[in-house]
C-alpha positions as CSV (number, residue, x, y, z in Angstrom):
1,M,53.2,71.2,147.7
2,K,51.4,74.0,145.8
3,Q,50.8,73.7,142.1
4,V,51.3,76.8,139.9
5,Y,50.5,77.5,136.3
6,L,53.5,77.2,133.8
7,G,53.5,80.7,132.3
8,N,50.3,81.6,130.4
9,S,49.6,77.9,129.6
10,M,47.0,75.8,131.3
11,E,49.7,73.4,132.5
12,K,50.1,73.0,136.2
13,V,53.5,72.2,137.8
14,S,54.7,72.0,141.4
15,E,56.0,75.2,143.0
16,F,59.5,73.6,143.2
17,C,61.3,71.9,140.4
18,L,63.5,68.9,141.3
19,G,67.0,69.4,139.8
20,C,68.0,65.9,138.7
21,M,71.5,66.9,137.6
22,L,73.5,64.6,139.9
23,L,71.1,61.6,139.9
24,G,73.0,58.6,138.6
25,T,76.5,60.0,139.4
26,S,77.0,61.7,142.7
27,V,73.6,60.4,143.9
28,D,73.3,56.6,143.4
29,K,70.2,54.8,142.1
30,N,68.9,53.9,145.5
31,V,68.9,57.3,147.0
32,S,67.8,58.9,143.6
33,F,64.7,56.8,143.8
34,Q,64.0,57.6,147.5
35,I,64.2,61.3,146.6
36,L,62.0,61.0,143.6
37,D,59.4,59.0,145.5
38,H,59.5,61.6,148.3
39,F,59.1,64.4,145.9
40,L,56.1,63.0,144.1
41,D,54.5,62.0,147.4
42,L,54.6,65.6,148.5
43,G,52.8,66.7,145.3
44,G,55.8,67.5,143.2
45,N,55.8,66.6,139.6
46,F,58.4,68.8,137.9
47,L,61.7,67.2,137.1
48,D,64.6,68.9,135.3
49,T,67.5,67.2,133.6
50,A,69.7,67.5,130.4
51,N,71.3,65.4,127.9
52,C,74.7,66.3,129.4
53,Y,74.2,65.6,133.1
54,A,76.6,65.0,134.7
55,W,79.7,64.2,132.6
56,W,82.1,66.4,134.8
57,V,81.6,64.3,137.9
58,G,84.5,62.0,138.7
59,T,87.7,61.5,136.5
60,G,86.1,60.4,133.1
61,E,83.8,57.6,134.1
62,Y,80.7,59.6,133.1
63,I,79.7,60.9,129.7
64,G,76.3,62.8,130.3
65,D,73.7,60.0,129.9
66,E,73.5,59.3,133.5
67,S,70.7,61.6,134.8
68,E,68.4,60.8,131.9
69,N,69.2,57.1,132.2
70,I,68.3,57.0,136.0
71,L,65.0,59.0,135.4
72,G,64.1,56.6,132.5
73,Q,64.7,53.6,134.8
74,Y,62.6,55.3,137.5
75,I,59.7,56.0,135.2
76,K,59.7,52.5,133.8
77,E,59.9,50.8,137.2
78,R,57.3,53.0,138.9
79,G,55.0,53.3,135.8
80,N,54.3,56.9,136.6
81,R,55.0,58.8,133.4
82,D,51.6,60.5,133.6
83,K,52.4,61.9,137.0
84,I,55.5,63.6,135.9
85,F,56.2,66.9,134.0
86,L,59.6,66.1,132.4
87,A,62.1,68.7,131.2
88,T,65.3,68.1,129.5
89,K,67.8,70.1,127.4
90,V,69.8,70.1,124.2
91,G,72.9,72.0,123.1
92,A,75.4,71.7,125.9
93,R,76.4,68.0,125.5
94,L,80.1,67.6,124.7
95,K,80.9,66.4,121.2
96,D,83.4,64.0,122.7
97,P,83.5,63.7,126.5
98,Y,86.3,61.3,126.4
99,T,88.9,63.9,125.1
100,I,88.0,66.8,127.5
101,R,90.4,65.6,130.3
102,D,94.1,65.7,130.8
103,A,96.2,62.6,131.6
104,N,95.2,62.9,135.3
105,G,91.5,63.0,134.6
106,A,91.1,66.7,135.3
107,T,88.6,68.6,133.1
108,E,90.2,71.1,130.7
109,W,87.6,73.7,131.5
110,D,88.9,76.3,129.2
111,R,87.9,74.1,126.2
112,V,84.4,73.0,127.4
113,T,82.3,75.7,125.7
114,K,84.1,75.1,122.4
115,E,83.1,71.5,122.6
116,Y,79.3,71.9,123.0
117,E,77.2,70.1,120.5
118,G,75.2,73.2,119.6
119,L,71.7,73.8,118.3
120,S,71.6,72.9,114.6
121,A,68.7,71.1,113.1
122,A,70.6,67.9,112.7
123,T,71.9,68.0,116.3
124,I,68.4,68.6,117.7
125,R,66.9,65.9,115.7
126,R,69.5,63.3,116.7
127,E,69.6,64.3,120.4
128,V,65.9,64.5,121.0
129,E,65.7,60.8,119.9
130,H,68.6,59.9,122.3
131,S,66.9,61.6,125.2
132,L,63.6,59.9,124.5
133,R,65.4,56.6,124.5
134,R,67.2,57.3,127.7
135,L,64.1,58.6,129.4
136,K,62.1,55.6,128.2
137,T,59.2,57.9,127.1
138,D,57.7,59.0,123.7
139,Y,57.4,62.6,124.6
140,I,59.2,65.4,126.5
141,D,57.0,67.9,128.3
142,L,59.5,70.7,128.2
143,Y,62.6,70.8,125.9
144,Y,65.1,73.6,126.4
145,T,67.9,75.0,124.4
146,H,70.6,74.7,127.0
147,V,72.9,77.4,125.8
148,F,72.8,80.0,123.1
149,D,74.5,79.0,119.9
150,N,76.2,81.8,118.1
151,N,77.0,79.7,115.1
152,I,73.4,78.7,114.2
153,P,70.7,81.0,113.1
154,Q,67.9,81.0,115.8
155,E,65.5,80.5,112.9
156,E,66.9,77.1,112.2
157,T,66.7,76.0,115.9
158,L,63.1,77.5,116.3
159,D,61.9,75.9,113.1
160,T,63.2,72.5,114.3
161,L,61.6,72.8,117.8
162,N,58.3,73.8,116.3
163,S,58.4,70.5,114.1
164,L,59.1,68.5,117.2
165,I,56.0,69.9,118.8
166,K,53.9,69.3,115.7
167,E,55.2,65.7,115.8
168,G,54.2,65.1,119.4
169,K,57.8,64.6,120.6
170,V,57.9,67.8,122.6
171,R,55.0,69.6,124.3
172,Y,56.6,72.9,125.3
173,I,59.9,74.6,124.6
174,G,62.1,76.8,126.8
175,A,65.4,78.5,126.6
176,S,68.3,78.8,129.1
177,N,71.6,80.8,129.3
178,I,70.3,83.4,126.9
179,S,70.2,87.1,126.8
180,T,67.1,89.4,126.8
181,N,68.1,90.6,123.3
182,Q,68.4,87.1,122.1
183,L,65.0,86.3,123.5
184,M,63.5,89.2,121.8
185,E,65.0,88.1,118.4
186,A,63.5,84.6,119.1
187,K,60.0,86.1,119.8
188,N,60.3,88.2,116.6
189,I,61.1,85.1,114.6
190,C,58.2,83.1,116.0
191,D,55.9,86.0,115.4
192,I,56.8,86.4,111.8
193,K,57.0,82.7,111.0
194,H,54.0,81.7,113.2
195,L,56.2,79.3,115.2
196,T,55.5,78.2,118.7
197,P,57.5,80.5,121.1
198,Y,59.5,79.8,124.1
199,L,57.1,79.3,127.1
200,V,59.8,79.0,129.8
201,L,63.0,80.7,130.6
202,Q,65.6,79.0,132.9
203,Q,68.4,81.4,134.2
204,E,70.7,81.6,137.2
205,F,68.9,83.8,139.9
206,S,69.5,84.0,143.6
207,Y,69.2,86.5,146.5
208,L,72.8,87.8,145.9
209,H,73.3,89.3,142.4
210,P,76.7,89.4,140.6
211,N,78.7,92.5,140.3
212,K,78.0,94.5,137.1
213,D,81.6,93.9,135.8
214,A,81.5,90.1,136.5
215,D,82.4,88.0,133.6
216,Q,80.1,84.9,134.0
217,G,80.9,83.3,130.7
218,I,77.8,81.6,129.2
219,T,75.8,82.3,132.4
220,R,73.2,85.1,132.4
221,H,72.1,86.0,135.9
222,A,68.5,87.2,135.5
223,D,68.0,91.0,135.9
224,E,64.9,93.2,135.9
225,E,65.0,93.6,132.2
226,M,64.7,89.9,131.7
227,F,61.9,89.6,134.2
228,D,60.0,92.4,132.4
229,F,60.3,90.4,129.2
230,V,59.2,87.1,130.9
231,E,56.2,88.9,132.5
232,K,55.0,90.7,129.3
233,N,55.2,87.6,127.2
234,G,53.5,85.2,129.6
235,M,56.6,83.2,130.1
236,A,57.4,81.0,133.2
237,F,60.7,81.7,135.0
238,L,62.8,78.9,136.6
239,A,65.8,79.8,138.7
240,Y,68.7,77.6,138.6
241,S,71.4,77.8,141.4
242,P,69.0,79.6,143.7
243,L,71.4,78.8,146.6
244,L,74.6,79.5,144.6
245,K,76.0,76.1,145.6
246,G,74.6,76.3,149.1
247,I,76.7,79.3,150.3
248,Y,73.9,80.9,152.5
249,G,74.7,80.3,156.1
250,D,77.8,78.4,155.3
251,Y,80.9,80.6,155.2
252,E,83.3,77.7,154.4
253,R,81.0,77.0,151.2
254,K,81.0,80.7,150.4
255,N,84.9,80.9,150.6
256,N,85.2,77.7,148.5
257,Y,82.6,78.7,145.9
258,Y,84.4,79.0,142.6
259,N,82.4,82.0,141.4
260,W,82.4,83.9,144.7
261,S,84.6,86.7,143.1
262,H,81.5,87.4,140.9
263,F,79.3,88.2,143.9
264,S,81.8,89.6,146.5
265,S,80.7,93.1,147.5
266,E,79.5,95.2,150.5
267,E,76.0,94.7,149.3
268,S,76.3,90.9,149.2
269,F,77.8,90.9,152.8
270,R,74.9,93.0,154.0
271,K,72.4,90.6,152.5
272,L,74.2,87.5,153.9
273,K,74.1,89.0,157.3
274,L,70.4,89.9,156.9
275,V,69.5,86.4,155.9
276,D,71.5,84.9,158.8
277,D,69.9,87.0,161.3
278,L,66.3,86.6,160.1
279,A,66.7,82.8,159.6
280,A,68.0,82.6,163.2
281,D,64.9,84.6,164.4
282,L,62.6,82.3,162.5
283,G,64.4,79.0,163.5
284,I,65.1,78.0,160.0
285,T,68.3,77.7,157.9
286,A,69.5,80.6,155.8
287,R,69.1,78.4,152.7
288,Q,65.5,77.5,153.5
289,L,64.9,81.3,154.0
290,V,66.2,82.1,150.5
291,L,64.0,79.5,149.0
292,A,60.9,80.6,150.8
293,W,61.7,84.2,149.8
294,M,61.9,83.2,146.2
295,L,58.6,81.3,146.3
296,K,56.9,84.7,147.2
297,L,58.4,86.9,144.6
298,K,56.4,88.6,141.8
299,P,56.5,87.8,139.0
300,A,56.4,84.2,140.0
301,I,59.6,82.1,140.2
302,I,59.9,78.3,140.2
303,P,63.2,77.5,142.0
304,I,65.1,74.4,141.0
305,L,66.3,72.4,143.9
306,G,69.9,71.2,143.6
307,F,71.5,68.6,145.9
308,S,74.0,66.0,146.1
309,R,72.8,64.3,149.3
310,M,69.5,63.3,150.8
311,D,69.9,65.7,153.8
312,Q,70.3,68.7,151.3
313,Y,67.2,67.7,149.5
314,L,65.2,67.4,152.7
315,E,66.4,70.6,154.0
316,N,65.5,72.4,150.7
317,I,62.1,70.8,150.2
318,S,60.9,71.8,153.5
319,A,61.1,75.4,152.5
320,S,57.7,75.0,150.9
321,D,56.2,74.9,154.3
322,I,57.7,78.2,155.5
323,K,55.3,81.2,155.4
324,L,56.9,84.5,155.2
325,T,55.0,87.7,156.0
326,E,54.9,90.8,153.9
327,E,57.0,92.4,156.6
328,H,59.7,89.7,156.1
329,M,59.6,90.2,152.3
330,A,60.0,93.9,152.6
331,L,62.9,93.5,155.0
332,L,64.7,91.1,152.6
333,G,64.0,93.2,149.5
334,R,64.9,91.9,146.1
């Protein structure tokens, strides 16, 4: 697997980032370790998790410690911390995961965003220590603000993150689920106060784009304005949900995708048919084609591979071997 520079830093990471969200919940320890071993054997090193993954699985048996815990066990058992570029997040953990479900164990989704821990100095200080303990490490390579916090001044958040870098607990910082205007404000604060700026932006991005009037809640699907900001400021861009829960080439998944109404349009149907036809011509799956397409985009994008089964992971990771021509890229467009 190719290595790429992380933004304008001298740090090199794998061209795919392994999304570890469901490790320790939907994916058990044995399969989690097999996938992690396989990913590292291929030359992968970039692992993505968060301090809230994945509390929503099941009916209340998980609280959000699980992914970090399984990665910590893996790192300890394998003794390979120096071979891993480890990213985790703060801000979207639930204040009390035990009270977010009804009597039947169903998540009360309309309450979730109100229950986020947020990005105050005290919260970040507390949660970085908890993440370090679960991950069984004394430093985090990349620490994200998971969601934007409207209740805390960005200056407070950025000051605290800057202190963590100075203390050696965090090497680089990133942001996720944030608008371009909020990123601009963060950059101005860092410039004025001489703080370390965000190096990485992680946003939803895929071959299909949401309709302009779609209300995606906290999600910010990356647009050209955002990519311009990233490129001008030497940031790296990571795409989460690059396959929109695996809908490409799978019409049952598309029809069951809870956010399909955000994407449903004549243009989306045209693109889905284009992907299906080209993938069939190339003898690959539609999902592999979308990932291979994303790897060739400029400015560079690092897709995050999500999965809940081994076969999904193997299908996705094999996209790194697919070589698309300029003609293919021109046909697919952006």
